[in-house]
C-alpha positions as CSV (number, residue, x, y, z in Angstrom):
1,M,27.8,-10.3,13.9
2,A,29.4,-6.9,15.1
3,D,27.1,-4.2,16.8
4,P,26.1,-1.4,14.4
5,L,28.6,1.6,14.2
6,I,27.8,4.8,15.6
7,L,30.7,7.3,14.6
8,L,31.8,10.5,17.0
9,V,34.0,12.7,15.0
10,S,35.6,16.2,16.5
11,A,38.5,17.4,17.6
12,D,37.4,20.1,20.6
13,E,34.2,18.6,21.3
14,I,34.8,14.5,21.4
15,A,35.0,14.5,25.0
16,V,31.6,15.7,25.3
17,L,30.2,13.5,22.3
18,T,31.8,10.3,23.9
19,E,30.2,11.0,27.3
20,Q,27.0,11.5,26.0
21,F,27.1,8.3,23.8
22,R,27.6,5.9,26.7
23,R,23.9,5.0,26.9
24,Y,24.2,3.8,23.5
25,E,27.1,1.4,24.0
26,H,25.0,-1.5,25.2
27,D,23.5,-2.3,21.5
28,Y,26.2,-0.1,19.6
29,D,29.9,0.0,18.9
30,V,30.1,3.7,19.7
31,R,33.6,4.8,18.0
32,A,35.2,8.3,18.2
33,A,37.6,10.3,15.4
34,T,39.4,13.4,15.9
35,T,39.7,14.1,12.2
36,G,38.1,13.7,9.2
37,A,40.7,11.6,7.7
38,E,40.5,9.3,10.7
39,A,36.8,8.9,10.4
40,S,37.0,8.0,6.6
41,A,39.2,5.6,7.7
42,V,37.5,4.0,10.4
43,L,34.3,3.9,7.8
44,R,36.4,2.0,5.2
45,E,37.2,-0.3,7.6
46,A,34.0,-0.9,8.4
47,V,32.5,-1.4,4.8
48,E,35.1,-4.0,4.7
49,R,34.6,-6.1,7.2
50,G,30.4,-6.0,6.7
51,Q,29.9,-3.9,9.8
52,A,26.7,-1.6,9.4
53,V,26.7,1.7,10.2
54,A,24.0,3.2,11.7
55,M,25.0,6.9,12.6
56,L,27.5,9.6,12.0
57,V,27.5,12.5,14.6
58,T,30.0,15.3,13.3
59,E,31.0,18.7,14.9
60,S,30.3,21.4,12.3
61,E,33.7,22.3,11.9
62,L,36.5,19.9,11.4
63,S,40.5,20.7,11.9
64,D,41.5,18.7,8.6
65,Q,39.1,19.4,6.3
66,N,35.5,21.3,5.3
67,M,32.7,19.1,7.2
68,L,30.4,19.2,4.0
69,M,33.1,17.8,2.0
70,A,34.0,15.1,4.7
71,M,29.9,14.4,4.7
72,H,30.1,13.8,1.2
73,E,32.3,11.3,1.3
74,W,31.3,9.6,4.2
75,R,27.7,9.5,2.4
76,T,29.7,7.9,-0.8
77,L,31.2,5.2,1.8
78,V,28.2,4.4,4.0
79,P,24.9,5.9,1.8
80,T,22.3,4.3,4.3
81,A,23.8,6.0,7.5
82,R,21.9,8.7,9.4
83,R,24.0,11.9,9.4
84,V,23.9,14.8,12.2
85,V,26.0,17.8,12.8
86,A,26.4,18.8,16.3
87,I,27.3,22.3,16.8
88,P,28.8,24.0,20.0
89,I,26.0,26.5,21.6
90,S,28.9,29.5,21.1
91,R,28.8,28.7,16.9
92,F,25.0,28.1,17.0
93,A,23.5,31.4,15.7
94,S,26.0,31.4,12.8
95,D,26.6,27.6,11.9
96,S,23.0,26.8,11.7
97,V,22.4,29.8,9.4
98,T,25.4,28.8,7.1
99,L,24.2,25.1,7.2
100,R,20.5,25.5,6.5
101,P,20.7,25.7,2.6
102,Y,22.7,22.2,2.7
103,L,20.1,20.7,5.2
104,Q,17.3,21.4,2.9
105,K,19.3,19.7,0.2
106,G,19.8,16.5,2.1
107,K,23.4,16.8,2.7
108,F,22.7,15.6,6.5
109,D,19.6,14.5,8.2
110,T,19.8,17.3,11.1
111,Y,21.6,19.5,13.3
112,L,21.8,19.9,16.9
113,V,23.1,21.7,19.4
114,L,25.9,20.2,21.3
115,P,24.8,19.0,24.8
116,Q,25.2,21.4,27.4
117,G,25.4,19.1,30.3
118,R,23.8,15.5,31.7
119,R,20.4,14.6,30.5
120,D,19.9,16.6,27.6
121,E,17.1,14.6,26.6
122,E,15.8,16.9,23.9
123,F,18.8,16.0,22.0
124,H,19.0,12.5,22.9
125,Y,15.2,12.3,21.5
126,A,16.3,13.4,18.0
127,I,19.1,10.9,18.2
128,V,16.6,8.0,18.9
129,E,14.4,9.0,16.6
130,L,17.0,8.8,13.6
131,L,18.5,5.6,15.1
132,S,14.7,4.3,15.3
133,D,14.2,5.2,11.6
134,W,17.5,3.7,10.4
135,G,16.4,0.6,12.1
136,A,13.2,0.5,10.5
137,T,14.2,1.3,7.1
138,V,17.8,-0.2,7.0
139,A,18.6,-2.9,9.4
140,A,17.9,-6.4,9.6
141,S,15.4,-7.3,12.4
142,V,17.3,-8.5,15.3
143,I,13.9,-9.7,16.7
144,D,11.7,-12.4,14.8
145,S,8.6,-12.8,16.4
146,V,7.3,-13.6,12.7
147,R,9.4,-15.7,10.6
148,I,8.7,-16.2,7.0
149,I,10.2,-19.4,5.7
150,T,10.9,-19.3,1.8
151,P,13.4,-20.8,-0.4
152,D,13.5,-17.6,-2.7
153,A,12.0,-14.0,-2.8
154,S,8.6,-14.9,-4.3
155,P,6.2,-12.0,-5.1
156,L,4.0,-13.4,-2.2
157,A,7.0,-13.1,0.1
158,L,7.8,-9.9,-0.6
159,A,4.2,-8.7,-0.1
160,I,4.1,-10.3,3.1
161,R,7.6,-8.7,4.3
162,D,6.3,-5.5,3.1
163,F,2.9,-5.7,5.1
164,L,4.9,-6.9,8.1
165,D,7.2,-3.6,7.4
166,R,4.2,-1.5,7.3
167,T,2.5,-2.7,10.2
168,G,5.3,-2.8,12.4
169,F,5.6,-6.3,13.0
170,P,9.4,-7.6,13.6
171,H,10.4,-10.6,11.2
172,R,13.1,-12.2,9.8
173,T,13.0,-14.5,6.8
174,Y,14.9,-17.7,6.9
175,P,15.7,-20.6,4.2
176,P,13.9,-24.0,4.5
177,D,17.1,-25.7,5.4
178,S,17.6,-23.3,8.3
179,P,17.3,-24.5,11.8
180,Q,14.3,-21.8,12.2
181,G,13.0,-23.2,8.5
182,Q,13.2,-27.0,10.0
183,A,11.3,-26.1,13.2
184,A,8.6,-24.2,11.5
185,I,8.4,-27.0,8.6
186,A,8.2,-29.2,11.4
187,L,5.3,-27.7,12.9
188,Y,3.2,-27.4,10.0
189,D,0.5,-29.7,9.7
190,G,-1.1,-29.2,6.2
191,P,-3.4,-31.6,4.2
192,D,-0.9,-33.4,2.4
193,G,2.2,-33.1,5.2
194,V,4.1,-31.3,2.3
195,A,4.9,-27.6,3.6
196,P,4.3,-25.2,0.4
197,Y,6.1,-21.7,0.5
198,P,6.0,-19.4,1.9
199,L,5.2,-20.5,5.3
200,V,4.7,-17.8,8.1
201,H,5.8,-19.0,11.8
202,M,4.5,-16.8,14.7
203,A,7.3,-17.6,16.5
204,A,6.5,-15.3,19.7
205,R,3.2,-14.1,19.1
206,P,-0.2,-16.6,20.2
207,F,-2.3,-15.3,17.4
208,A,-3.7,-18.6,17.0
209,E,-3.5,-22.4,18.7
210,N,-1.6,-23.6,15.4
211,P,1.2,-20.6,14.8
212,I,2.0,-21.8,11.2
213,I,-0.1,-20.7,8.6
214,A,0.7,-20.9,4.6
215,P,-0.8,-17.9,3.3
216,T,-2.3,-17.6,-0.4
217,S,-2.2,-14.1,0.4
218,V,-1.5,-11.2,2.8
219,R,-5.2,-11.2,3.4
220,D,-4.7,-14.4,5.3
221,L,-2.0,-12.9,7.4
222,A,-3.7,-9.6,8.1
223,A,-6.8,-11.9,8.9
224,L,-5.2,-13.8,11.4
225,I,-3.5,-11.1,13.0
226,Y,-6.4,-8.3,13.2
227,G,-9.5,-10.6,13.0
228,R,-12.6,-10.6,10.4
229,P,-15.3,-7.9,9.9
230,S,-17.7,-10.6,11.4
231,D,-16.3,-10.7,14.5
232,I,-18.4,-7.5,15.5
233,E,-21.6,-8.9,17.0
234,V,-24.6,-9.4,14.6
235,D,-26.7,-7.2,16.5
236,T,-24.3,-4.3,16.8
237,V,-24.8,-1.0,14.6
238,V,-21.7,1.1,15.4
239,D,-21.9,5.1,14.9
240,L,-19.4,5.7,12.6
241,A,-17.4,3.0,10.1
242,V,-14.3,4.5,8.3
243,V,-13.4,2.9,5.0
244,G,-9.6,3.2,4.4
245,A,-6.9,3.6,6.8
246,G,-5.1,6.2,5.1
247,P,-4.3,9.9,6.7
248,A,-7.9,11.0,6.2
249,G,-9.5,7.5,7.9
250,L,-6.7,7.5,10.7
251,A,-7.9,10.8,11.7
252,A,-11.4,10.2,11.3
253,A,-10.3,7.3,13.7
254,V,-8.6,9.1,16.2
255,Y,-11.3,12.3,16.5
256,G,-14.5,10.0,16.2
257,A,-13.3,7.7,18.8
258,S,-12.0,10.3,21.2
259,E,-15.3,11.9,21.0
260,G,-17.0,9.0,22.2
261,L,-18.5,7.2,19.0
262,S,-18.2,3.4,18.4
263,T,-16.1,3.6,15.9
264,I,-14.4,0.7,13.1
265,V,-12.1,0.8,10.4
266,L,-11.8,-1.3,7.3
267,E,-8.8,-1.4,5.5
268,S,-8.3,-3.4,2.4
269,E,-4.4,-3.4,2.5
270,V,-2.3,-1.8,5.2
271,I,-2.5,0.9,7.7
272,G,-1.4,4.0,6.6
273,G,-2.7,3.9,3.0
274,Q,-0.6,5.3,0.1
275,A,1.2,7.4,2.6
276,G,2.4,4.8,4.3
277,T,4.8,3.9,1.8
278,S,6.6,7.2,1.9
279,S,10.1,6.7,3.5
280,M,10.2,10.3,4.7
281,I,7.5,13.0,4.8
282,R,9.4,15.9,6.0
283,N,6.9,18.6,5.5
284,Y,4.5,17.2,7.8
285,L,3.4,19.9,10.5
286,G,5.2,18.8,14.0
287,F,7.8,16.7,12.5
288,P,10.9,18.9,12.0
289,R,13.3,16.0,11.3
290,G,10.4,14.2,9.2
291,I,8.6,11.2,9.8
292,S,8.1,7.9,7.6
293,G,4.6,7.2,6.3
294,T,5.1,3.8,8.0
295,R,5.7,5.7,11.6
296,L,3.0,7.9,11.1
297,G,0.2,5.3,10.2
298,Q,1.2,3.1,12.8
299,R,1.2,6.1,15.6
300,A,-2.1,7.2,14.5
301,R,-3.6,3.6,14.8
302,V,-2.1,3.1,18.3
303,Q,-3.6,6.4,19.3
304,A,-7.1,5.6,17.6
305,I,-7.1,2.2,19.4
306,R,-6.3,4.0,22.7
307,F,-9.8,5.6,22.3
308,G,-11.5,2.7,21.3
309,A,-11.5,2.3,17.6
310,R,-11.4,-1.1,16.3
311,F,-9.5,-1.9,13.1
312,F,-10.0,-4.9,10.4
313,T,-7.1,-5.2,7.9
314,G,-7.1,-7.3,4.6
315,W,-10.7,-6.9,3.9
316,P,-11.7,-4.7,0.9
317,V,-15.0,-3.2,1.3
318,E,-17.2,-4.9,-1.6
319,A,-20.5,-3.0,-1.6
320,L,-22.3,-0.2,0.3
321,V,-26.0,-0.4,0.9
322,P,-27.5,2.9,2.1
323,G,-29.9,2.6,4.7
324,V,-33.9,3.6,4.1
325,D,-36.1,5.5,6.5
326,G,-33.5,6.0,9.2
327,A,-31.9,2.1,9.0
328,P,-28.2,2.1,8.9
329,H,-25.8,2.0,6.3
330,T,-24.3,-1.7,5.4
331,L,-21.1,-2.4,4.1
332,V,-20.2,-5.9,2.8
333,T,-16.9,-7.2,2.9
334,A,-15.8,-11.2,2.1
335,G,-15.4,-11.8,5.8
336,G,-18.6,-10.4,6.9
337,S,-21.1,-6.9,6.9
338,V,-20.6,-4.2,9.0
339,H,-23.8,-2.0,10.1
340,A,-22.9,1.6,10.9
341,R,-25.2,4.9,11.6
342,A,-22.3,7.1,9.5
343,V,-20.1,6.2,7.2
344,M,-16.9,7.7,6.3
345,I,-15.8,7.0,2.8
346,A,-11.8,7.4,2.9
347,S,-10.7,4.9,0.5
348,G,-7.9,7.1,-1.0
349,V,-6.6,6.3,-4.4
350,A,-4.5,3.5,-6.3
351,Y,-1.7,4.3,-8.5
352,R,-2.5,4.0,-11.7
353,R,-1.2,0.9,-13.9
354,L,1.8,1.1,-16.5
355,G,-0.2,-1.0,-18.9
356,V,3.1,-2.7,-20.7
357,A,1.8,-6.2,-20.4
358,P,5.5,-7.8,-20.0
359,L,6.2,-5.5,-17.2
360,E,2.6,-6.2,-15.5
361,E,4.0,-9.8,-15.5
362,L,6.8,-9.1,-13.6
363,V,5.0,-7.1,-10.5
364,G,6.7,-8.3,-7.6
365,A,9.8,-9.6,-9.4
366,G,11.7,-6.2,-10.0
367,V,8.7,-4.2,-10.6
368,N,6.5,-2.4,-7.8
369,Y,3.7,-0.2,-7.4
370,G,4.1,2.6,-4.8
371,A,7.5,2.9,-2.8
372,A,7.7,-0.6,-1.7
373,M,10.2,-0.5,1.7
374,T,10.9,-3.6,1.5
375,A,11.9,-3.9,-2.1
376,A,14.2,-0.9,-1.7
377,R,16.6,-3.1,0.3
378,E,16.8,-5.5,-2.1
379,M,18.0,-2.9,-4.8
380,E,21.7,-2.7,-3.5
381,D,24.3,-2.1,-6.3
382,R,21.5,-2.2,-9.0
383,D,20.3,0.4,-11.3
384,V,16.7,1.4,-10.6
385,Y,14.3,3.5,-12.1
386,V,11.3,5.8,-10.9
387,V,8.1,6.4,-12.8
388,G,6.3,9.9,-11.4
389,G,6.7,13.2,-10.9
390,G,5.0,13.9,-7.8
391,N,6.0,14.0,-4.2
392,S,5.7,10.4,-3.2
393,A,7.9,9.8,-6.5
394,G,10.6,12.1,-5.2
395,Q,10.3,10.4,-1.5
396,A,10.7,6.9,-3.1
397,A,14.1,8.1,-5.1
398,V,15.6,9.7,-2.1
399,H,14.9,6.2,-0.4
400,L,16.0,4.2,-3.2
401,A,19.5,5.7,-3.6
402,R,20.6,4.9,-0.2
403,F,20.7,1.3,-1.6
404,A,21.0,1.5,-5.1
405,R,23.7,2.4,-7.4
406,S,21.7,4.9,-9.5
407,V,18.0,6.0,-9.4
408,T,16.9,7.6,-12.4
409,I,13.6,9.5,-12.2
410,L,11.3,9.5,-15.6
411,I,8.9,12.1,-16.4
412,R,6.9,12.6,-19.3
413,R,7.1,16.7,-18.2
414,E,9.8,19.1,-19.2
415,D,10.8,19.0,-15.4
416,L,9.3,18.3,-11.9
417,S,8.7,22.0,-10.9
418,S,4.8,21.7,-11.6
419,T,4.5,18.6,-9.9
420,M,7.1,18.3,-6.8
421,S,7.9,20.4,-3.6
422,R,10.6,22.3,-3.8
423,Y,12.7,20.9,-1.2
424,L,12.3,17.5,-2.9
425,I,13.5,18.8,-6.3
426,D,16.5,20.5,-4.1
427,E,17.7,17.0,-2.4
428,I,17.0,15.3,-5.8
429,E,19.3,17.8,-7.9
430,W,22.0,18.0,-5.0
431,N,22.3,13.4,-4.8
432,P,25.0,12.3,-7.2
433,R,23.0,9.1,-7.4
434,I,19.8,10.4,-8.6
435,S,19.1,11.9,-12.2
436,V,16.2,13.0,-13.8
437,R,15.0,12.0,-17.4
438,P,12.2,14.5,-18.9
439,C,10.2,13.9,-21.7
440,T,10.2,9.8,-21.0
441,E,8.0,7.1,-21.3
442,I,8.2,3.1,-21.0
443,I,6.7,0.9,-23.9
444,D,8.4,-2.3,-23.4
445,G,10.3,-4.2,-20.7
446,G,11.5,-8.2,-19.8
447,P,13.2,-10.3,-17.5
448,D,16.6,-11.3,-17.0
449,D,17.9,-14.8,-17.0
450,S,16.6,-15.3,-13.2
451,G,13.0,-14.1,-14.1
452,Q,13.3,-10.9,-12.6
453,L,13.1,-7.8,-14.0
454,G,16.1,-6.9,-16.6
455,W,15.8,-4.2,-19.0
456,L,13.2,-1.7,-20.4
457,Q,12.7,0.3,-23.5
458,L,12.4,3.9,-22.9
459,C,11.1,6.4,-25.5
460,D,11.2,10.1,-25.8
461,V,7.6,11.5,-25.9
462,R,9.1,14.3,-28.3
463,T,11.0,12.5,-31.0
464,R,9.6,9.0,-30.5
465,A,13.4,7.9,-30.0
466,E,13.7,4.7,-28.4
467,E,16.4,3.5,-26.2
468,R,17.1,-0.3,-24.4
469,V,18.4,0.1,-21.1
470,G,19.4,-2.4,-18.1
471,A,17.3,-2.4,-14.7
472,G,17.5,-3.8,-11.9
473,G,14.3,-2.2,-10.2
474,L,11.1,-0.2,-11.5
475,F,9.0,1.4,-8.9
476,L,5.9,3.3,-10.5
477,L,4.1,5.8,-8.8
478,I,1.9,7.3,-11.6
479,G,-1.0,9.4,-10.8
480,A,-4.1,8.8,-8.6
481,A,-7.2,6.3,-9.4
482,P,-9.9,6.1,-7.2
483,H,-11.0,3.4,-5.0
484,C,-14.9,3.6,-5.5
485,D,-16.1,0.9,-7.7
486,W,-17.7,-0.8,-4.7
487,L,-19.7,2.6,-4.3
488,P,-23.5,3.0,-5.4
489,D,-25.0,5.0,-8.0
490,D,-26.5,7.1,-5.2
491,V,-23.0,8.4,-4.2
492,R,-22.2,10.6,-6.9
493,R,-18.9,10.7,-8.5
494,D,-17.3,13.2,-11.1
495,V,-16.4,12.2,-14.5
496,H,-13.0,10.8,-13.0
497,G,-14.4,8.9,-10.5
498,F,-14.0,10.9,-7.3
499,V,-16.8,11.2,-4.9
500,L,-18.4,14.7,-4.9
501,T,-19.3,16.5,-1.9
502,G,-20.8,19.8,-0.7
503,R,-21.4,22.2,-3.1
504,D,-20.0,20.0,-5.6
505,V,-23.0,17.7,-5.3
506,P,-25.6,18.0,-8.4
507,T,-28.8,20.5,-7.3
508,E,-31.1,17.9,-7.9
509,C,-29.4,16.2,-4.9
510,W,-29.7,19.6,-2.8
511,I,-32.7,19.8,-0.2
512,D,-34.5,22.9,0.4
513,D,-32.2,24.4,-2.0
514,L,-29.2,24.0,0.4
515,P,-26.4,21.8,-0.7
516,P,-24.8,19.1,1.7
517,E,-22.2,20.1,4.1
518,N,-18.7,20.9,2.6
519,L,-17.7,16.8,3.3
520,A,-20.8,15.3,3.0
521,T,-22.1,13.0,0.1
522,C,-25.9,13.3,-1.4
523,V,-26.6,10.4,1.0
524,P,-27.6,11.7,4.5
525,G,-24.8,9.9,7.2
526,I,-22.3,8.9,4.2
527,F,-19.6,11.4,4.2
528,A,-16.1,11.5,2.1
529,A,-12.3,12.5,3.2
530,G,-9.1,12.7,1.6
531,D,-8.1,11.6,-1.8
532,I,-10.9,9.9,-2.7
533,R,-12.9,13.4,-2.5
534,S,-13.2,15.4,-5.8
535,G,-11.3,18.5,-5.4
536,S,-9.0,17.5,-2.5
537,M,-5.3,18.4,-2.5
538,K,-4.0,14.9,-2.5
539,R,-1.0,15.9,0.3
540,V,-1.3,13.8,4.0
541,A,-1.9,17.2,5.8
542,S,-5.0,18.0,4.1
543,A,-6.4,14.6,4.3
544,S,-5.8,14.2,8.2
545,G,-7.7,17.6,8.3
546,E,-10.5,16.6,6.6
547,G,-10.7,13.3,8.4
548,A,-11.0,15.1,11.6
549,S,-13.2,18.1,10.2
550,A,-15.7,15.6,9.1
551,V,-16.2,14.1,12.3
552,S,-17.9,17.1,13.8
553,L,-20.4,16.7,10.5
554,V,-20.9,13.2,11.6
555,H,-21.7,14.3,15.4
556,G,-24.1,16.8,13.9
557,F,-25.8,14.1,11.9
558,L,-26.4,11.8,14.5
559,E,-27.5,14.4,17.2
560,Q,-30.0,15.1,14.3
561,Q,-31.1,11.4,14.2
562,G,-31.6,11.3,17.8
563,T,-28.7,8.3,18.0
564,L,-26.7,10.3,20.4
């Protein structure tokens, strides 16, 4: 298979670009074009022979056509490629101002100053960042330290792939009759000698003595990789137990562990939480080119582990038993119990269910709750529908448009202006593959002949007029339902089920007519941060800030208890 293509396009600066990109020639097919027409021809040839195109780097002015028009044509030819505009420093002041509105609308991924000499690492940092993002979200992994053996794309196989994608484990999928499949089947030592599917082969990582498992759920795989809560010594009482590894929980883990608190994190699904499904978060402080939710979660986890935090993934907390008279709190999971002096509730929210029974039966077979990064790759040349009007839905639509033939956003409101950030609305309006259908809900749907999602029944909420449409994929991102059924009644919640903190706690729970601290619940030593908290902003940055801020309250509480 040919190496992925990096195409450089310039007339006057092609020598500079070619020299700068020599360092990538070991892993990529780096080619040059001096005109827009020549570049288009190279891309058509690559598409015809099935060569992946990783990146397009073009000078801001082309000799034969308008650069933005050329970029539009190239995006049509290779929608998954990352697009970079390199501006000579002599024109940067003027061109950057001219191009900024088009950058905001997603015409290209970034613009950079053309390198002025050797070792311009700031330029290459941006290039490598974009190539890494392309490799993580588009390209098939060339490393298969984890192999999934399955004859078809079953819901469990897709869930395992999504879990491995979001946790950053390189993996590939093989059919049972492949050499890799046969090797895995030969190693399987199941009770009846017949290999069930999917099989997971830990081909290059010594997680266990037997590198082959036949998981019945994602939790089986997570436990093998990350361990069980009962791995913690029975007599150990940790300073801080964080429930949930979304932005709030990860920030609490980083700050708690860095300040010397013994810290563990219990996550029911995948590190990163709901934010981890976002294909690209463009308005997070400090990441001018954006960062995927998966990458943000992975980096935060590594950062927390560096300070000593421990993570247990795939183990939802089933109950919280508050400690009495200074005794530690107890978190109960199916994998064991954890005892902690302080607890941070950061379990976040889940997407609300659609409530259409025939479509609930197709979850994992074309119907997905959340952005489902793995499933996006399966949407090539399909007509896809996204339900939801928030930022997560917008980010999912933009990412899906790299693969799908068309993406239609369905909302019950008249427009997106009150629920979605302006930068995403602009990007959606400028993307020819994305359309918005207002005042519409889904009332029915069903499978095609293969058992995958095949059609949807849409209804206008104003006129109740109905329309049946073909659909190759459905992604549901419809509002927030709190994850807190496991909490005791002592932890007060609002009418919607979100945890009350600070002055929102009922006055009968106040002590000496003073409310709890702003992120503290009515139970001493139990705190809440992020989307689970009543009144939170439901944004990644605010959740991270709350998780970090709450650690100082934890520290103060432990000092008062004399346990530090």
